[in-house]
C-alpha positions as CSV (number, residue, x, y, z in Angstrom):
1,M,96.3,108.8,68.5
2,T,100.0,107.9,69.1
3,R,102.4,110.6,68.0
4,W,106.1,107.9,67.5
5,I,109.4,109.6,67.1
6,D,112.4,107.7,65.6
7,I,115.1,107.2,68.0
8,A,117.4,104.7,66.0
9,A,117.7,102.3,63.4
10,L,116.7,98.4,65.0
11,E,120.8,97.6,64.2
12,D,122.1,100.4,66.5
13,I,120.9,98.1,69.2
14,P,122.6,95.1,70.3
15,L,120.9,91.5,69.9
16,R,119.7,91.0,73.5
17,G,121.2,94.5,74.3
18,A,121.0,98.3,75.2
19,R,121.3,101.5,74.4
20,T,120.6,104.8,76.1
21,L,118.0,107.7,75.2
22,R,119.4,111.5,77.3
23,T,117.0,113.0,78.7
24,P,117.0,116.2,81.0
25,E,115.0,114.0,83.5
26,G,117.3,110.6,83.3
27,C,117.9,108.0,80.7
28,V,115.7,105.6,79.3
29,A,117.1,102.5,78.4
30,V,116.2,100.8,75.5
31,F,116.2,97.0,75.2
32,R,116.2,94.7,71.7
33,T,115.0,91.2,72.7
34,H,116.1,87.6,71.1
35,D,113.0,88.1,69.0
36,N,114.1,91.4,68.0
37,R,111.7,93.3,70.2
38,V,112.0,96.7,71.4
39,F,110.8,97.5,75.4
40,A,112.0,101.1,76.2
41,L,112.1,101.7,80.6
42,D,113.6,104.2,83.1
43,D,117.1,103.3,83.0
44,R,117.6,103.0,86.9
45,C,117.3,100.2,89.1
46,P,114.2,101.4,92.0
47,H,116.4,99.1,94.8
48,K,120.2,101.5,94.2
49,G,119.9,103.3,90.9
50,G,121.8,100.8,89.3
51,P,121.8,101.2,84.9
52,L,119.5,98.7,83.6
53,S,120.8,99.6,80.4
54,D,123.7,97.4,81.4
55,G,121.7,94.3,82.7
56,I,121.4,91.2,81.4
57,V,119.1,90.8,78.5
58,H,117.2,87.5,78.7
59,G,113.7,86.5,77.4
60,H,111.7,89.6,77.3
61,A,113.6,90.8,81.0
62,V,116.5,92.2,82.3
63,T,118.9,91.8,85.1
64,C,120.3,94.5,87.0
65,P,123.9,95.0,86.9
66,L,123.8,96.2,91.0
67,H,122.2,93.1,92.9
68,A,120.4,91.3,90.2
69,W,116.9,92.5,90.6
70,V,114.9,90.9,88.0
71,F,112.7,93.8,85.7
72,D,110.0,92.7,82.8
73,L,110.5,94.4,79.8
74,E,106.7,94.7,79.0
75,T,105.1,95.8,83.0
76,G,108.4,97.6,84.2
77,R,107.5,95.1,87.6
78,T,110.2,93.5,88.9
79,Q,109.8,89.7,89.0
80,G,110.3,87.0,91.9
81,A,110.3,88.5,95.9
82,D,111.9,91.8,95.3
83,E,109.2,94.5,94.9
84,G,109.6,97.4,92.6
85,V,108.4,98.8,89.2
86,V,110.4,101.5,86.4
87,A,108.3,103.7,83.8
88,T,107.9,102.0,81.0
89,Y,107.2,103.6,77.5
90,P,105.5,102.3,73.7
91,A,107.8,101.4,71.5
92,Q,108.1,99.4,68.0
93,V,109.9,98.6,65.4
94,M,108.7,100.1,62.0
95,A,110.9,99.8,58.5
96,G,114.0,98.8,60.5
97,R,113.5,102.0,62.3
98,V,112.9,102.1,66.5
99,L,109.9,104.3,67.7
100,I,108.5,105.2,70.8
101,D,106.1,107.3,71.6
102,V,106.9,110.9,71.9
103,D,103.9,112.0,74.4
104,R,105.2,109.5,77.0
105,L,108.3,110.7,76.4
106,A,106.9,114.1,77.3
107,G,107.0,114.5,80.5
108,K,111.0,113.6,80.0
109,R,111.8,116.2,77.7
110,V,113.5,114.1,75.1
111,A,117.4,116.3,74.6
């Protein structure tokens, strides 16, 4: 059974934007897409460590602000010729609140 943690109101995350959730092991970027879906990924590009939360959200993807690597928000995998992946965390919206799977974040120990 999935246990969820409430992290924010949906309107706290800008449309086609992101907010970060800080943990002792690094940040998680929480993205909101044009269709009000939310996705959570590690906030560090595997290429050069760029903050994905500062990237451009388009469709269900985000482009790293440093070197334009594009990541699928659902899988965390790069698109195109680049090779890489970032960890993803189950997220959902319920009653206008953004929830993330607390068990998947357990390894990150939410601060």
